[in-house]
N, C-alpha and C positions, 0 to 999 in steps of 0.2 A: 514561863516557858519550861515545861517538864518534858524533857527528851527521854524516850525509851530506847532509841536505836539510832546509831550514827554510822553512816558509810563513809569511808575515807579512800579517796583515790590518790595513791602515793606517786610521787615523781621525784626528780632529783632536787629541785629547789622550791617547787610550788605544790601545795597539797590542797585538794578540793574536798570539802566536807558536805554531807547531806544528812540532816537530822530530822526525825519525825516524832510526833507525840503519840499518845495512846489511840487517837483516832486515825492514825496513819497520815496525818496532815503534815505537810512540809512546814517546819518552823525555824529551821536554821540551815542556811546555805551560804557558804563563804569560800573564798579562795585565800589560802593562808601561806605565808612564807615558811620555809623550813625552820628558821630561827624562832618564829613566834607561834607555831601551830600548837605545840604542846601547852604553852602558856594559855592560849585561847581556849583549848579544850578544858583545861582545869577551871577556867573562869566561867565557862558556859555550861559544861556538862557535869551533872552531879555523879559522884561515885556510884557504881551499880548499873549505870546505863551501858548497854552493850555497844561495843565499837567493832566494826567489821572492816577488813581490808583484803585485797587480793594477796595471795601467797606469792609475792614477787620479790625482787631485790630489795632488801632492807626491811621487809615486813616482819621478820622474826625479831629483829632488833627493836623496832617500834612497839611490837606486841609486848615484849618483856618490859619496856619502859612504861607502857600504859598499865600493865598488870601491877607494877609496883605502886602506881598511883591509885589503885583500887577499882580499875575498870575491867570487867570481863571482856575478853577479846576473842573474836572469831576470825580465822583465816580461811579464805575460800579459794579453791583452785580457779585460775582465770577462765578455763573452759566452762565452768559452771556459772560464771557471772555473765558471760557473753549473751546467752539467750534473753537476759532481762534488759539489755541495752535497747532503748527505744529510738527509732529513726536514726539520724546521723550521730556518729560517735564524737563526743568531746568529754572533757574532764568532768563537767557537771553531770552529764548523763551516766558516765561511768560510776561516779559516786552514788547516784540514785540507784543504779542497777545493783551495786554492792549492798546497799541498804535494803533493797527489796529481796535480793537473793538470800541474805542471812535470816530473813523472816520465815522462809519456807520450812515447814516441819520436817520434810524429808531431805533437806540439804545436808551434804557431807562436808565436814570441815577438816582442815589440815591442823595436825598437832603442832603446837609452838615448840620450836627446837631450843634446847639449852645452848649456852655458849660452848660447852664441851662438845656437844653434837656437831655444832658448826665448825669447831676446830678440826674434828676428825674428818668431816665432810670436805673441808678445805684441803687437807692432806691428800685425800683421794682424788680430788679434782686436779690439783697441781700434778700429782703423779701421772694421771691419765694424759694430761697435756704434754708432760715431758716424754712419755712413751711415744706419743705421736711425733714429737720433734725428733726423737732418737731414730725412729723408723724412717722419717723423711730424710734425715742426714745420712743414714746408711744407704738408702736408695739413691741419694745424690752421688755418693761415692761410687756405687756400682755403675751408675750411668756414665759418669765421667771417665772412669778407668776403662770402660768398654770402648771408648773412642780411641784409646791407645793400644787396643788389642789385648787387654787383660780381662779375663773372665772372673768376676767376683762370685764367691759362694753365696748361696741364699741364706744359710744360717748365720745369725749374728755372731755367734761364738767363733765360727770359722772366719768371718770377716775380720774380727779383732786380731786373729793370728796372721791374716794375709796382709793387712795394711803395713805393719812394720817391715815385713819381708819385701814388699814392693819398694818401700822407701830406701832400703839398704841395697837392693839389687841394682847395680850400675848398668846392667846389660839388658834391662827389660824395655828399653825404648822410651822411657819417660824423660821429658825435657827437664832442665834445671828449674824453670819457672813453674811447671806443673808439680814438681816435687815439693816446692814451697807451698803451693796451694793445697796439695793433698795433705801435707803435714798440718796445715791449719785446720782442715776438715777433721783430721784424726784427733787433734786436740779438742775440737768442739764435741766430737762424739764421746771422748773420754770424760769431758766435763759433764755432759748429760748423764752418763753412766754413774758418775760420782754423786750427782744430785739425787738420782733414783735410789742409790744405795742408802743415802742419808734418810730419805723418806721411808724406805722399807724398815729401817731401824726404828724410826718414830712409831710406825704402825705396830711393830713387834713389841715395843715397850707398852703401848696402850693395850694391846691384846693380852699382855701378861698382868697388867695392873687393874684393868676394868673388870668388875665382877661379872657383868653380863657377857662381855666378850669372852672371858675365860669359860663360862658355862656353855656358851654356844659352840665352842671348839670341841665339845664332846660329840657333836654331830659329825657323821661321816661326810666328807666333802666340804667341811667348813674349817678353814684355817684362819690365821690372823687377819688376812686380807678380807675374807668374806665376813668374819665375825665383827670386825670394826665397821665395815660398810653397813651391816645390819643395824648396829647400835646407832650409827650416825643418821640413818634414814628413818628408822621406825621407833627408836628409843625403847620404851617399855611396852610398846605395841598396844597401849590401852585405847588408842583411837579405833581399833578394830574389834568387832564383836566376836569374831572367830578366825581360825586360821585361813579359811577360804577367802574371807574378805582381804586379808593381808596378801595372799597369793594373787588375788585379782588386782589389787592395787599395784603389784609389781609386774603386771602384764603376763602372768604365767598361766592364765586360763583362756579358753577359746572365746573368740569373738562370736557373737550371735546375730543371725539375720533371719528371724523367724516371723511367720505370719499365719494366723489361723491355727489349723491343726498340724501345720508343717514346721517342725523344729529343724533349723539348719545351723550347725556349728561349724565355724571356719577355723583358721589357724589361730595361734595365740594372739592376744590383743596388742602386746608390746607397749602397754601403757606404763606410766610410772617411771621409776629410775632405771634407765637403760644400763648404767654402770653396774648396779647391784644385780640386776637380772642376768647380765653377762657373767658376772662372777659366780652366781649360783649355778648356772648351766655348765660353766667350765669345771666347777667343783664336782658336779654330778657326773660329768664325763670321766673324771678320774676314778670316782667310785665304781662306775660301770666296768672300767678296765680291771679293777681289783676284784670285782664280784665274781669273775669267772672261776676263780680258784677258791671260793669260800662257800660255806653251806649254812650260814646263819639265815634267819628269817628274811631280813631285808635283801640279802644276796639272792635268795631263792625267788623272791618277788621280781627282782630285776631280771634274772635269767629267764624266768617264765615269760616276762613281757618282751624280752628280746627275741623270743622265738616267733612272735607274731607281729611285732611292730619294728619300724626302722629305729636304729640307734639314736638318731636325733630326737625322735618322738619320746623315746625312753629317757633321754637326758632331761628333756623338759618336764616329763612326768615326775622324775626324781627331784628336780629342782622345786617343783610345786610341792611335793611331799616335804622336802626340807624346809621350805618357807612355812608350812603349816606347823611342823614340829618346833621351828624357831619361835613362832608366835606363842605356842603353849609354854615354852620354856621362859620366854620374856614376860609374858602376861602373868603366869602363876609362880614364877621364881622356882622352877623345878629343874631337875637334872634329867639327862637323857638315859633311857634304858635300852641298850643296844639289842637285847634279845627280843624286844617287842616292836622294834622299828616303827615307832610312832606312839607307843605307850610311854608314859613318863612317870617318874616317881618324885615325891617331894624332897627337895634338897634338905640336907641335914643342917 
């Protein structure tokens, strides 16, 4: 039994495998437990046989384990596997679809992340969740104090100043019980702020010590947050042939709905990592604000575009350009040349 390709459908405790030979004939199909599946792969599959998986939870971990055992691994985005699922969906058909999808010459694969990339990605994900909790806690405080006739400010920095004043003011109509409840909410909010500060410090340390992150911060609109998010998401960007492919993967290019001789471009596709795309666009907005008082080549390009397009469109266009320049810097190991806004020079 000489396998040339194996598709693996990952799950929490049970893994389904589907292996084919050189004639594309099914020769190995099994349902394996989490504890034994790697052992069975080593016993059954010779090193050099391609193994494919969906890029889902745990896929990067197992991909690294398989690579250390001598197997080339291909990760496929779930949306590219779905068209190959025949009739009703189950684990066996999912594994078969993965095996078939990875054989397509035009298939696009996901780069396997390193442990360091996953560490940085975890920091960003935890930070995003904490921001959501912090905003929800602040909104809860605003809603509750409004029932007692107090108007809370919209800005978070102003709310931080207002809550201690409310707790100390004995004449504002708050009951003793609600003061205790508000004090607890205030402690919750401060705890969330403290956790966010810790994570921001972690990101700043990584941004200073990682060579790629340091280089990316030469770009305008790219600070520690954007630089580390780029490193976590795209790594060295070798999975992309050019900057446009990377910008497309981040959802910064138009959706297309064309037919015949009629080309129809819609809004941006918003595919890929929404967190990184948001950071790039926010960074672009900051650059646009500063460009009004500058006369370099990039600022002139921005100001000319602002004269005929909406600022939101300009922000996305600049984020697209930033992503392309970031690809060139990561792929080629180059520095940014600000006077050429997209031209780069070889790092020393």
